[in-house]
N, C-alpha and C positions, 0 to 999 in steps of 0.2 A: 638578266641574261641566263639562259639555261646552258651550262657549260659541261659538255661531255669531255672529260679530260684524258682518259686513256681509252683509246679505241683499238683493240687488237683487231686490226683490219678484218672486217666481215665475220668475226668470231664472237667477240665479247666486248661489252662496253662497261667500263668501271668509272664511277663518278665519285672520286674522292672529294670529301669536304663539301658535298653539295648542300648539306644542312648546317654548315659551320660558319655562316656569314658573320655572326657576331664575334666569334673567336678570331677570324681573319682580320676584321676591322680593329679589334683590340691589339693584335700583334703589330699591324701596320702603324697604329697610333704610338706604340712604344718605340718604334724605330726612329732614329734621328734623321732619316732620309725621307722627305715628303714625296720623292719620286717613286718609292716602292708602295704600290697599292695592294689592297686585298687580292685583286685579280692576279697581280704579279706573284704573290705568295702562293696562290692556288695553282697557277700554271707551273711555277718552279717545283712545287710538290708533285704535280702530275708527272713532270719529266723525271723526277727522282724515283717515283713509283714505277714508271715505265722501264727505267734502267734496271731496277730491282727485279721486275717481272722478267725482263729479257735474261738477266743473269740466272734467275731461278730456273727458267725453262732450259737454258743451256746446261746448267748443272744437272738437272733431272735427266736430260738426254745422255750426258757424259756418264753419270753414275747408274743410269737405268733404274732410278728410284723416284717415287713420288712421295715425299715426306720420308717416312721410315719403311714404307712398303715397296717391294720390288715390282717393277713393271711386269715381270714374268708371272707373279702371283695375282696381279691386278687385271691384266688384259688377257683376252683370248689369244692363243698362239698364232703366229704368222702362218699363212698357208704354206704347205710344203713347196709348191712350185716357186712362190715368191722368195721364201727363205733360201732356196737353192740358187736363185738368181743374184743374191746379194754378195758383196765382196767377202772373201774369207775373213773369219773373225767377227762378222757382223750378221751372220745368218739368223741368230736368235735374239737380236737386239731390236728394240722398238724405236721409232722416230729417227732412225739413222740408217743411211744407206750411203749417200755421197758426202754427208756432212753439210750439204747445202742449206737445209732448213735452219739448223742451229747457227751456222756461220753467217748467214745473210740477213738475219734479223736486224732491223734498224729502228731507231726512235727518231721521229720528226714531228714538226708542228705544222698543222694546216689550219689556219685561222685560229680559233680558240680550242682546237682539239689536238691533243698529243696522241700520236699514233705509234703503235708498235707493230711492225709487220714487214712487208716487202714493198719497197717503193716502186712505183711505176708498173711497167709491164714486164717484170722479171720472169724468166722462164726456168723451169726445172731442167737441170743439165740433161742433155741428150734427148729432150722431148720438145713438143710444141705446146706443153701444158704450163699455164701460169703457175708460179710457185704457190700463190695463195690458194689455188684449187687443191694442190697436194696437201697443204696444211689443213684445209677444211675437210678433206676426205679422211685424213688421220684423226682429226679432232671429233668430227661428228659421225663418221662412218658413211657407207654407201650401201646399196643393196647387197654387194658382194664383200665389202670390207667392214668388219666390226668397228664401232667407234672406240678410239683409244684416246680419250681426252687428256690433254696435257695443259694447255693454256687456261682453260676454264677452272680446273681444280686449283691451280696455283693462284689465279686471280681471285678466286673465292677465299682462299686462305689469307691472301693479302688484305682483302676487304674486311674480313673478320678481325684483323689486327691493325686496321688503319690508324687507330688512335696512337698506338705504340710507334708506328712508323712516322706519323706526323710529329710526335714529340721529339723523336730523334732528328728529323729533318730541321725543325725550327731551332732546336738546341745547337745543332752543328752549324747551320747556316747563319742564324741571327743571334746566337748566344742568349736565347730566352728560354727559360724553364716554363713550358706550357702548363705543367701540373700545378703551378702556383697562380694561374690566371682564373 
């Protein structure tokens, strides 16, 4: 089964542990619970990673930083008309206007896919635009709006550090030290 585990709805797909079948089987065999399968471990880890991704995105928006770099130094400035239309105190901040994007992110499961995004046909406040469209415009840009990626760089960082996150997940959830396997 090809398992897409974290699907940042319409933006990025992250496949944690797609090449770790043997390790998952070994961990499942070590458990005293025959009802926990390698797939259960993989899906549980995907939920864990989706929650971490959501928290990292929300933190980046709150702090206006991607890693150690400020969004002001990384992104092109907001257009003057748009900046003026934003609420006081948010005129120079990226990915924030109403707080809707950060506050509405949810994690859910659809068959064997863990998704992070906006469930259903949620609309951006005061508009008839689906919230996912606003996220995609920010993430990938449009003809008039420069791309200001947030989800993709954070997901790539998590991907590069997947082993460390998996070790922490297994140690915390199952009390198994993966480094000794």
